[in-house]
C-alpha positions in Angstrom: 87.5 49.0 -46.4 87.5 46.3 -49.1 90.5 47.8 -50.9 92.3 48.1 -47.5 91.8 44.4 -46.8 93.0 43.5 -50.3 96.1 45.6 -49.8 96.8 44.1 -46.3 96.3 40.6 -47.8 98.7 41.3 -50.7 101.4 42.6 -48.3 101.1 39.5 -46.1 101.2 37.1 -49.1 104.2 39.1 -50.5 106.1 38.9 -47.2 105.4 35.2 -46.8 106.6 34.6 -50.4 109.7 36.7 -49.7 110.7 34.7 -46.6 110.0 31.3 -48.3 112.1 32.2 -51.3 114.8 33.7 -49.1 114.9 30.6 -47.0 115.5 28.4 -50.0 118.2 30.8 -51.3 120.0 30.6 -48.0 119.8 26.8 -48.1 121.3 26.7 -51.6 124.1 29.1 -50.6 124.7 27.1 -47.5 125.0 23.9 -49.4 127.5 25.4 -51.8 129.5 26.9 -49.0 129.5 23.6 -47.1 131.0 21.7 -50.0 134.3 20.1 -48.8 137.6 21.4 -50.1 139.8 18.8 -51.6 143.3 18.4 -50.3 145.9 19.0 -53.0 149.3 17.4 -53.2 152.0 19.4 -51.4 149.5 21.2 -49.1 150.1 22.8 -45.8 147.7 22.7 -42.9 147.3 26.4 -41.8 146.5 26.7 -38.1 145.5 30.3 -37.8 144.5 30.2 -34.2 142.8 33.3 -33.0 139.7 34.2 -31.0 138.1 31.7 -28.6 138.9 28.1 -28.9 136.0 26.1 -27.6 135.9 22.4 -26.8 133.9 21.7 -30.0 133.6 23.6 -33.2 130.4 25.2 -34.1 128.9 26.4 -37.4 127.4 29.9 -37.3 124.8 31.6 -39.5 127.6 33.5 -41.1 129.9 30.5 -41.8 126.9 28.7 -43.3 126.6 31.5 -45.8 130.3 31.2 -46.7 131.4 34.2 -44.6 134.6 33.5 -42.7 133.2 33.3 -39.2 133.5 29.9 -37.6 133.7 29.0 -33.9 137.0 27.0 -33.8 136.9 23.9 -31.7 139.6 21.8 -30.1 138.0 18.8 -31.6 138.5 19.9 -35.2 142.1 21.2 -34.5 143.2 17.9 -32.9 141.5 15.8 -35.6 143.1 17.9 -38.3 146.6 17.6 -36.8 146.3 13.8 -36.2 145.0 13.1 -39.7 147.5 15.4 -41.4 150.3 13.4 -39.7 149.5 10.4 -41.9 148.2 12.3 -45.0 150.8 12.2 -47.8 149.2 15.3 -49.3 150.1 17.4 -46.2 153.7 18.3 -46.0 153.7 20.4 -42.9 151.9 22.9 -40.6 152.0 26.6 -40.7 151.1 27.7 -37.2 150.0 31.4 -37.0 148.6 32.2 -33.6 146.8 35.5 -33.2 144.8 37.0 -30.3 144.0 33.7 -28.8 141.6 32.9 -25.9 142.2 29.3 -24.9 142.3 27.3 -21.7 145.7 26.2 -20.4 144.9 22.5 -20.7 143.6 22.9 -24.2 146.8 24.7 -25.2 148.8 21.8 -23.8 146.7 19.3 -25.7 147.2 21.1 -29.0 150.9 21.4 -28.2 151.2 17.7 -27.6 149.5 17.0 -30.9 152.0 19.2 -32.7 154.9 17.5 -31.1 153.4 14.1 -32.2 152.9 15.5 -35.7 156.6 16.4 -35.9 157.5 12.8 -35.1 156.4 11.9 -38.6 159.3 14.0 -40.0 157.0 16.7 -41.3 157.7 20.4 -40.4 155.9 22.8 -38.2 156.7 26.5 -38.7 155.3 29.1 -36.3 155.1 32.8 -37.0 153.6 35.8 -35.2 154.1 39.6 -34.9 152.9 39.5 -31.3 153.1 36.2 -29.4 150.9 36.1 -26.3 152.2 33.9 -23.5 149.8 31.1 -24.4 150.5 31.4 -28.1 154.3 31.3 -27.5 153.9 28.2 -25.3 152.0 26.5 -28.1 154.5 27.7 -30.7 157.5 26.1 -28.9 156.2 22.8 -30.3 157.4 24.0 -33.7 160.8 23.1 -35.2 161.2 26.8 -36.3 159.8 29.8 -34.4 159.7 33.1 -36.4 159.1 36.6 -35.0 158.4 39.8 -36.9 161.4 42.1 -36.6 159.1 44.7 -35.0 157.3 42.0 -33.0 157.1 41.0 -29.3 156.9 37.9 -27.1 154.7 38.3 -24.0 156.5 36.2 -21.3 155.6 37.4 -17.8 154.4 34.5 -15.7 151.0 33.7 -14.3 148.7 35.6 -12.0 145.3 35.1 -10.5 143.2 38.2 -10.0 139.9 38.2 -8.2 137.2 40.8 -8.3 135.1 41.4 -5.2 131.6 42.8 -5.3 130.7 43.2 -1.6 130.9 47.0 -1.6 129.1 47.2 -4.9 126.3 45.0 -3.7 126.0 47.1 -0.5 125.7 50.2 -2.6 123.0 48.6 -4.8 121.2 47.2 -1.7 121.8 43.5 -2.1 123.1 41.2 0.7 124.4 37.8 -0.2 123.6 35.3 2.6 126.1 32.5 2.4 126.5 29.1 4.0 129.2 26.7 2.8 131.4 23.7 3.6 135.1 23.7 2.8 137.8 26.0 4.1 139.1 26.6 0.6 135.6 26.9 -1.0 136.1 30.5 -2.1 133.5 31.0 -4.8 131.3 33.1 -2.4 134.1 35.3 -1.3 133.4 37.6 -4.3 130.1 38.5 -2.6 131.2 38.6 1.1 134.9 39.7 1.1 136.9 42.7 0.0 140.0 40.6 -0.6 141.2 37.0 -0.7 141.0 34.9 2.5 144.3 33.4 3.7 143.1 29.9 2.5 142.1 31.2 -0.9 145.4 33.0 -1.3 147.2 29.8 -0.3 145.5 27.6 -2.9 145.7 30.3 -5.6 149.4 30.6 -5.1 150.0 26.9 -5.2 147.9 26.5 -8.3 149.6 29.3 -10.3 153.0 27.9 -9.2 152.1 24.5 -10.5 150.9 25.8 -13.8 153.9 28.0 -14.3 156.2 25.1 -13.6 154.6 23.1 -16.4 154.7 26.1 -18.7 158.3 27.0 -18.0 159.6 23.5 -17.9 158.0 22.7 -21.3 159.5 25.8 -22.9 162.9 25.3 -21.4 163.0 21.7 -22.8 161.8 22.8 -26.2 164.1 25.8 -26.6 167.1 24.4 -24.6 167.0 27.4 -22.3 167.6 27.0 -18.5 164.4 27.6 -16.4 166.3 30.2 -14.4 166.9 32.2 -17.5 163.3 32.0 -18.5 162.3 33.2 -15.0 164.6 36.2 -15.4 163.0 37.0 -18.8 159.6 36.9 -17.2 160.7 39.2 -14.4 162.2 41.7 -16.9 158.8 42.2 -18.7 160.0 40.7 -21.9 157.0 42.1 -23.9 158.5 45.6 -23.7 161.9 44.5 -25.0 163.0 44.5 -28.7 162.7 41.5 -31.0 166.6 41.4 -31.1 166.6 40.8 -27.3 164.1 37.9 -27.7 166.3 36.4 -30.4 169.4 36.8 -28.3 167.7 34.9 -25.5 167.1 32.0 -27.9 163.3 32.2 -27.6 162.9 32.5 -31.3 164.9 31.2 -34.2 164.7 33.9 -36.9 163.4 37.5 -37.2 161.5 37.7 -40.4 158.5 39.2 -42.1 155.6 37.0 -43.0 156.4 36.9 -46.7 159.9 36.0 -45.9 158.7 33.1 -43.7 156.5 31.8 -46.5 159.5 31.8 -48.9 161.6 29.9 -46.3 158.8 27.4 -45.9 158.6 26.9 -49.7 162.4 26.2 -49.8 161.9 23.7 -47.0 159.3 22.0 -49.2 161.7 22.0 -52.2 159.6 24.6 -54.1 160.5 27.7 -55.9 160.0 30.9 -53.8 157.6 32.2 -56.4 155.4 29.1 -56.5 152.1 28.8 -54.7 151.6 26.5 -51.8 148.0 25.1 -51.3 146.9 25.8 -47.7 143.9 24.4 -45.9 142.2 25.3 -42.6 141.4 22.7 -39.9 137.6 23.2 -40.5 138.0 22.6 -44.3 140.4 19.7 -43.8 138.1 17.9 -41.3 135.1 18.5 -43.6 136.7 16.5 -46.4 137.8 13.6 -44.2 135.8 10.4 -44.7 134.3 8.9 -41.5 136.3 5.9 -40.1 134.1 3.1 -38.8 136.5 0.3 -38.6 136.7 -1.8 -35.4 134.7 -1.2 -32.3 133.0 2.1 -31.4 134.3 4.1 -28.4 131.8 6.9 -27.6 133.2 10.3 -26.6 130.5 12.1 -24.6 131.1 15.9 -24.1 130.1 17.5 -20.8 131.1 21.1 -21.3 130.2 24.2 -19.4 128.3 25.0 -16.1 125.9 22.4 -14.9 122.2 23.4 -15.1 123.0 27.1 -15.5 119.6 27.8 -17.0 120.6 28.6 -20.6 121.0 26.6 -23.8 124.8 26.6 -23.2 126.5 24.5 -20.7 125.5 21.1 -19.3 121.8 20.2 -19.0 121.9 17.3 -16.4 118.6 15.8 -17.7 119.8 15.7 -21.3 123.3 14.4 -20.5 121.8 11.7 -18.2 119.5 10.6 -21.0 122.5 10.4 -23.4 124.4 8.2 -20.9 121.4 5.9 -20.4 121.0 5.5 -24.2 124.7 4.6 -24.6 124.3 2.0 -21.9 121.7 0.3 -24.0 123.5 0.8 -27.4 125.1 -2.5 -28.4 127.2 -0.7 -31.0 129.1 1.2 -28.2 131.7 -0.9 -26.6 133.3 1.7 -24.2 132.8 5.4 -23.3 135.0 8.4 -22.7 133.3 11.2 -20.8 135.1 14.5 -21.8 134.6 16.9 -18.9 135.3 20.6 -19.2 133.2 22.1 -16.4 133.7 24.3 -13.4 130.6 22.7 -11.8 127.2 24.2 -10.9 124.1 22.6 -9.5 124.8 20.0 -6.9 121.5 18.3 -7.7 122.2 18.1 -11.4 125.7 16.8 -10.6 124.2 13.9 -8.6 121.8 13.0 -11.5 124.8 12.8 -13.9 126.8 10.8 -11.4 123.9 8.3 -11.1 123.6 7.9 -14.9 127.3 7.3 -15.1 127.1 4.5 -12.6 124.3 2.8 -14.6 126.5 3.1 -17.7 129.5 1.8 -15.8 127.7 -1.4 -14.8 127.6 -2.3 -18.5 130.6 -0.7 -20.1 134.0 0.7 -19.2 134.1 4.4 -18.7 137.1 6.7 -18.6 136.9 10.5 -17.9 139.1 12.8 -19.9 139.5 16.2 -18.1 139.9 19.4 -20.2 140.7 22.9 -18.9 138.8 22.3 -15.7 136.8 19.5 -14.1 136.3 21.0 -10.7 133.6 20.9 -8.0 130.5 19.6 -9.9 132.8 18.8 -12.7 134.7 16.5 -10.4 131.5 15.2 -8.9 130.4 13.8 -12.3 133.9 12.4 -12.9 134.8 10.7 -9.6 132.8 7.5 -10.3 134.5 6.6 -13.6 136.7 3.5 -14.0 139.7 5.8 -14.5 140.4 9.5 -14.8 142.9 11.1 -17.2 143.8 14.8 -16.8 146.2 17.3 -18.4 149.0 18.6 -16.2 147.4 22.1 -16.4 143.8 20.9 -15.8 142.2 22.5 -12.7 140.3 20.0 -10.7 139.1 19.0 -7.2 137.3 21.9 -5.5 135.3 19.3 -3.5 133.0 21.5 -1.6 129.4 22.9 -1.5 127.9 26.3 -0.8 124.5 27.9 -0.7 123.6 31.5 -1.5 120.4 33.3 -0.9 120.2 37.0 -1.9 118.5 39.5 0.4 117.3 42.4 -1.8 115.4 44.0 1.1 117.7 47.1 1.2 117.4 47.5 -2.6 113.6 47.3 -2.3 113.6 49.9 0.4 115.7 52.2 -1.7 113.4 52.1 -4.7 110.2 52.2 -2.7 109.1 48.6 -3.1 107.1 47.2 -0.1 106.6 43.5 0.6 104.1 41.6 2.8 103.1 38.0 3.1 100.6 35.6 4.7 101.5 32.0 5.2 100.3 28.7 6.6 103.6 27.7 8.2 106.9 29.3 9.4 108.9 28.2 6.4 106.3 28.7 3.7 108.0 31.8 2.3 111.5 30.4 2.5 113.8 31.6 0.9 112.8 35.2 1.7 114.7 37.4 -0.8 113.2 40.5 0.8 114.7 39.9 4.2 117.4 38.2 6.1 117.3 34.6 7.3 116.5 34.1 11.0 118.9 31.9 13.1 116.6 28.8 12.7 116.5 29.2 8.9 120.2 29.7 8.7 120.8 26.6 10.8 118.5 24.5 8.7 120.2 25.7 5.5 123.6 24.9 6.9 122.5 21.4 7.8 121.2 21.0 4.2 124.5 22.1 2.8 126.4 19.8 5.2 124.3 16.9 4.0 125.1 17.8 0.4 128.8 18.0 1.2 128.6 14.6 3.0 127.1 13.0 -0.1 129.6 14.7 -2.4 132.6 13.4 -0.4 131.1 10.0 -0.1 130.8 9.8 -3.9 134.4 10.9 -4.3 135.8 8.5 -1.6 133.9 5.6 -3.0 134.8 6.4 -6.6 138.5 6.9 -5.8 138.5 4.0 -3.3 139.8 6.2 -0.5 139.2 6.3 3.2 136.8 9.2 4.0 139.4 10.7 6.3 142.0 10.7 3.5 139.6 12.2 1.0 138.6 14.9 3.6 142.2 16.0 3.9 142.4 16.9 0.2 138.8 18.1 -0.2 137.5 21.2 1.7 136.9 22.9 -1.6 140.6 23.1 -2.6 141.4 23.4 -6.3 144.4 21.3 -7.6 146.4 21.3 -10.8 146.3 18.0 -12.8 149.9 17.4 -11.8 149.2 17.7 -8.1 145.9 15.8 -8.5 147.8 12.8 -9.7 150.1 12.9 -6.7 147.2 12.9 -4.2 145.1 10.3 -6.0 142.3 12.5 -7.5 143.2 11.3 -11.0 144.9 8.2 -12.4 147.2 9.4 -15.1 148.1 12.5 -17.1 147.3 12.6 -20.8 145.1 13.8 -23.6 141.6 12.9 -24.9 143.3 10.5 -27.3 145.1 8.9 -24.4 141.8 8.4 -22.6 140.3 6.7 -25.6 143.2 4.4 -25.9 143.0 3.6 -22.2 139.3 2.8 -22.2 139.7 0.6 -25.3 142.5 -1.4 -23.5 140.3 -1.7 -20.4 137.4 -3.0 -22.6 139.7 -5.5 -24.4 139.4 -3.7 -27.7 142.3 -3.9 -30.1 140.9 -1.8 -33.0 138.5 1.1 -32.5 137.1 4.3 -33.8 135.6 7.2 -31.8 132.2 8.8 -32.3 131.2 12.1 -30.6 128.0 12.5 -28.5 125.7 14.4 -28.5 125.6 15.2 -32.2 126.5 18.8 -32.9 123.6 21.2 -33.4 123.2 22.7 -36.9 123.2 26.4 -37.3 119.4 26.3 -37.7 118.9 24.3 -34.5 121.1 26.8 -32.7 118.9 29.6 -33.9 115.7 27.8 -33.0 117.0 26.9 -29.5 118.3 30.4 -28.7 116.9 31.7 -25.4 113.9 33.9 -25.7 114.3 37.6 -25.0 113.8 38.4 -21.3 114.1 41.4 -19.0 117.7 42.2 -18.4 119.4 44.4 -15.7 120.6 47.7 -17.2 124.0 49.0 -16.3 126.5 51.1 -18.2 128.8 49.1 -20.5 131.9 49.7 -18.3 130.1 47.8 -15.5 129.4 44.7 -17.5 131.3 42.4 -15.2 129.5 43.8 -12.1 126.2 43.4 -13.9 126.9 39.8 -14.7 128.0 39.0 -11.2 124.7 40.4 -9.7 122.6 38.6 -12.3 124.4 35.3 -11.6 124.0 35.8 -7.9 120.3 36.4 -8.2 119.9 33.3 -10.4 121.9 30.8 -8.4 120.3 27.6 -7.3 120.4 27.3 -3.5 122.9 24.4 -3.4 126.0 24.8 -5.6 129.1 22.9 -6.4 131.1 25.4 -8.4 134.8 26.2 -8.8 135.9 29.5 -7.3 138.2 30.7 -10.1 140.0 30.0 -13.3 143.6 30.8 -14.3 144.1 31.5 -18.0 147.5 31.4 -19.8 147.0 34.6 -21.8 
């Protein structure tokens, strides 16, 4: 026994020493990997855009160890392009989009930054073997667009496809009991319908038409191709046609292999074709930039993701409200931009953020910058700002409220689960997930939702200085593009995050300013420590992953929700 205890103790001590030593080794490797890369004279900023582009970049455990796995952020990309424009060591940009997952407004913002970069006289070369539609839209900001001789350009227009889970839920034994306000508030249709309602189809068609017009008009202007010709190209399924056909349409400038493009780029820079050109990524470039703290501080507060969705991702209304309260008391902060990229979520959480914004607005000017979407709860937290700036392809509005209570009684019956209750009052067990609501409960829930909608519309009408009747005519849960939102008064102007910062500085009477982001980014170690604990998950075959997610979300929804019904992505 004594020997056994010695052995166990030795193993424990050895394991402890191993983890301590390993931890310090990782720290050393991370420090070395994180050392900024110096920008050499005659460098090219390499925008290899692939994977998911998030609102903010994020270090991962792998990137901290020097492995090339870094969550690209719109913030780093825009800062890199803006700084490279005035950096004498950067001669141009090599844009190489791959399999890109990026919101339409984010694509537009990067494209605007590239056009601005070219105004300095520096070049932008774009190359790909397979341009997705979004990647091609982005690449038309370049002064030269190259396509591999065996490559393709995907140009097919926009579509909104919705998946409906009503029959699946019926088979599983789950009934979604829905109450809502808003003719166009279609989020819950996925649980109750087998196809789009007429109202949903109407708003979806108007939205994709708006976004497609922005897309087609931008490409037409950049490539000097009539919009009608681009429409014919989309109808002809261009992605299945040869690279020669794409060249003949004028959608690209040259058919060339990657090594040939690099040689042409070197010639453009006045270098020998055999010479080496230093390239630097946005992440590495931003890492070596010195912080600028000249002038007054304009805080940029990020509100990204669903509101109070119960995970470490998304918007935590309590944390965001505290951040806004702190900024109200911070004498170093002279004005604030709230960057909203959210489809909404909890109505209660949205109200708390709205209140915090009003407290902040009493002391400082606040402008909202809308990203890919700022709809429903995302619009709720935006409507009270001094001004709202959106991208043409931002999806916004969706001013409506709904409530969902699942009834899993049929499922319980299928699997042999019985349920009984004793209570002190009629509503003590509400909501009952093992049975349907009775008429009295349904009526009371509808009144609750109606009151939530009344408060939501009041916030919007007051914030936008509209008559309630005028606001009601554009509310009803309808989603609008940024372009249309400007026409009906839901936003004040179209522009980028940089435009919003410039606007709020002018409103605050600031001539020189710098921006500082809030909240501070989490380090990779903080992300690991804050990762959600392992819980019980629903099991389903992998091919039903979307259905599984829909059911889990439905069962976890707060009773009162202000969420956007859908998203259109320029793929």
